[in-house]
C-alpha positions in Angstrom: 0.1 0.0 -0.1 1.3 3.3 -0.4 3.7 4.7 2.4 2.5 7.0 4.8 4.3 10.4 4.5 4.4 13.9 6.2 3.6 16.5 3.6 4.4 20.1 4.9 3.5 23.5 3.9 4.1 27.0 5.2 0.8 26.8 7.2 0.0 23.3 7.9 1.8 20.0 8.1 -0.2 16.7 7.0 0.8 14.1 9.5 -0.2 10.3 9.1 -3.0 9.9 11.7 -2.0 8.4 14.7 -3.7 7.8 18.1 -1.3 10.7 19.5 -3.5 13.0 17.6 -6.7 12.0 19.4 -6.7 14.7 22.0 -6.0 17.4 19.4 -8.8 16.2 17.2 -10.9 16.5 20.4 -10.0 20.0 20.7 -10.6 20.7 16.9 -13.8 19.2 16.9 -15.3 20.8 20.0 -16.2 24.4 18.8 -18.7 25.4 16.1 -20.3 21.8 15.7 -23.1 23.4 13.7 -20.5 23.9 10.8 -19.9 20.1 10.8 -23.5 19.0 9.7 -22.3 17.0 6.5 -19.0 15.7 7.7 -18.5 12.7 10.5 -16.2 15.0 13.1 -15.7 13.1 16.5 -17.4 14.8 19.8 -14.9 14.3 22.5 -12.1 12.4 23.5 -13.4 9.1 23.4 -14.9 9.6 19.9 -11.7 11.0 18.7 -10.0 8.0 19.8 -12.8 5.9 17.7 -12.1 8.2 14.8 -8.7 7.6 14.6 -8.9 3.6 15.4 -11.5 3.1 12.4 -9.3 5.2 10.2 -6.4 3.5 10.9 -8.5 0.2 10.3 -9.2 1.3 6.7 -5.6 2.2 6.1 -4.7 -1.2 7.4 -7.1 -2.5 4.9 -5.9 -0.3 2.0 -8.9 1.7 1.8 -7.6 5.1 3.0 -4.5 7.2 3.8 -5.6 9.4 6.6 -3.8 12.5 8.0 -4.1 14.9 10.8 -3.7 18.5 9.9 -1.3 20.1 12.4 -0.9 24.1 12.2 2.9 24.9 11.4 3.1 27.9 13.7 2.1 26.1 16.9 1.8 22.5 16.3 -1.9 22.2 17.2 -4.2 19.9 15.5 -6.9 21.6 13.6 -8.6 19.0 11.6 -8.3 16.0 9.6 -8.3 14.7 5.8 -7.4 11.5 3.9 -7.0 10.1 0.4 -9.5 7.1 0.1 -11.2 5.2 -2.7 -7.8 4.2 -4.0 -8.0 2.5 -7.6 -5.3 0.5 -9.2 -5.5 -0.2 -12.8 -2.2 -1.6 -13.8 -1.4 -5.1 -13.9 -3.5 -7.9 -15.6 -7.1 -7.1 -16.7 -9.6 -8.0 -13.8 -13.3 -7.6 -13.8 -14.9 -6.2 -11.9 -12.0 -4.0 -10.3 -11.2 -4.0 -7.0 -10.9 -0.8 -5.0 -7.9 -0.9 -2.5 -6.4 -3.8 -4.0 -3.3 -3.2 -5.7 -1.7 -5.4 -8.5 1.8 -6.5 -7.9 3.8 -5.8 -4.5 1.6 -4.2 -2.3 4.7 -2.6 -0.5 5.3 -0.7 -3.6 2.1 -0.2 -5.4 0.8 3.4 -5.8 -2.7 4.3 -7.0 -3.8 5.1 -10.6 -7.2 7.2 -9.1 -8.0 8.4 -5.5 -10.1 10.6 -3.9 -9.6 13.2 -1.5 -12.2 13.4 1.5 -13.4 13.2 4.9 -11.6 16.8 5.4 -12.9 19.0 8.3 -11.1 22.1 9.9 -11.2 23.6 13.2 -13.5 26.6 13.5 -10.6 29.0 14.5 -8.5 27.7 11.3 -11.2 28.1 8.6 -10.4 31.1 6.2 -6.8 30.8 7.3 -5.7 29.1 3.7 -5.2 25.7 5.5 -7.8 24.1 3.7 -6.4 25.3 0.2 -2.8 24.7 1.0 -3.6 20.9 2.4 -5.5 20.4 -1.1 -2.4 21.6 -2.7 -0.1 19.4 -0.7 -2.4 16.4 -1.3 -3.1 17.2 -5.2 0.9 17.5 -5.7 1.6 14.4 -3.8 -1.0 12.5 -6.0 -0.3 13.9 -9.2 3.8 14.2 -9.0 4.7 11.6 -6.8 2.3 8.8 -7.4 1.4 9.5 -10.9 -2.2 9.4 -10.7 -4.6 9.8 -13.5 -7.4 11.3 -11.5 -8.3 13.0 -8.4 -12.0 13.1 -7.5 -13.5 15.4 -4.5 -17.2 15.2 -3.6 -19.7 17.1 -1.0 -23.0 16.8 0.1 -24.7 19.2 -2.5 -26.4 21.0 0.3 -23.1 22.0 1.6 -22.5 25.0 0.0 -19.6 26.2 2.0 -17.5 23.0 1.1 -18.7 23.1 -2.5 -17.7 26.7 -2.9 -14.1 25.8 -1.2 -13.4 22.8 -3.9 -14.7 24.9 -7.0 -12.3 27.7 -5.8 -9.7 25.2 -6.6 -10.3 25.3 -10.4 -11.4 21.7 -10.7 -14.1 20.4 -13.0 -17.6 19.6 -11.9 -18.9 16.5 -12.9 -22.3 17.0 -11.9 -24.7 16.0 -9.2 -25.8 12.5 -8.5 -29.3 12.4 -7.2 -30.2 10.3 -4.2 -26.8 8.9 -4.0 -26.7 7.9 -0.4 -27.9 8.6 3.1 -26.4 12.0 4.6 -24.9 12.0 8.1 -28.3 13.5 9.3 -30.0 10.7 7.9 -31.5 12.3 5.0 -31.1 10.7 1.5 -28.8 12.9 0.1 -27.6 14.4 -3.6 -23.6 14.3 -3.9 -21.7 16.9 -5.9 -19.0 15.4 -7.9 -15.6 17.0 -9.0 -12.5 15.6 -10.4 -9.2 17.0 -11.8 -7.2 15.0 -14.6 -3.6 14.7 -14.7 -3.3 16.8 -18.2 -5.2 19.6 -16.3 -3.1 19.3 -13.0 -0.6 22.0 -14.3 -3.5 24.6 -14.9 -5.2 23.7 -11.7 -2.2 24.0 -9.8 -1.5 27.5 -11.2 -5.0 28.6 -10.0 -4.4 27.3 -6.4 -0.8 28.9 -6.1 -2.2 32.2 -7.4 -5.1 32.2 -4.9 -2.4 31.4 -2.1 0.1 34.2 -3.5 -2.9 36.6 -3.2 -3.2 35.5 0.5 0.2 37.0 1.4 0.9 39.8 3.5 4.2 41.4 4.9 5.6 39.1 7.4 2.8 36.5 7.1 3.8 32.8 6.9 3.0 32.7 3.3 5.4 35.5 2.5 8.0 34.6 0.0 8.5 33.2 -3.4 5.1 30.6 -3.6 6.8 28.1 -6.3 9.2 27.2 -3.9 7.1 27.0 -0.8 6.0 23.2 -0.7 8.0 20.5 0.4 7.5 17.0 1.2 9.8 15.9 4.4 12.6 13.8 2.9 16.4 13.4 3.0 19.2 15.7 1.2 18.3 14.1 -2.1 14.7 14.9 -1.9 13.4 11.2 -1.2 10.4 11.1 0.7 10.6 9.6 4.2 8.3 7.2 5.7 6.3 8.8 8.6 
C-alpha cells in the first residue's frame, strides 16, 4: 500500500493520523459544531480515539490514507483529511476492479486514481488558507509522486461552503448524483462530484498557487516565493521519508 508520508507547507503540516492525535482532534472538533453538519467529526476524547481507530483500520485494509492537519505555527491539530477510494488499474485485467487492492507488490504499489475527502477543519482555522494549502499538498503528492490519472472530490450537494471551497480550486464539476446515499443527518442526499485529470493538473496547480499568493501579506507565514514554498519531508536528495 502507499507508504504514509508527512506533507509539509508553510501554514499546515499533514501528518499520518495516529492515536497521539486524538486529544488534538477532540479540541479541534469541540467548537462550532453546527459547521460539521455534513461531515463526520468526533465529539469528545473517546469519540476521537474511536475515529482514529476506524481510520487506521481503513488504512490497514488499503481503503484510505488518513492525515491529521497540524498547524505549522504552533503544532496544534486543526482537523483531518485523507486519501480514499484508492484505485489500481495497472497489471492484468481483472473485472470487476477491486478498490484498494493493488496489482503486484502491495509494499510498492501506488494508486492510479484517488479521492480526497473526509476533510474537516477547526473553526478557528477556517479562512486561514489551511484547507487550500492542504489540498495543494495532497494534489501535488497524488499527481507528482504517485502519478495518478485522476483525483476525485465530492460533497453533500447541500454543503454550499464545502462546494464553494472545492470550486475555488479550479477543478471540474462532473455533476450532481441524485439520491446518491444517506447523509450524516439521515436524509437521503444528493452528492456533487468534482475531479482533476493529470493533464489538467498544471493549470489547476497554477490557480491554487495564485490564490495562495494573493493571500500573502508582509510578515505572514505565506510570505516569499510561492513556487518554492511547498515540500515533502525527505532526505537531502529529496526522497520521501516514511512517517
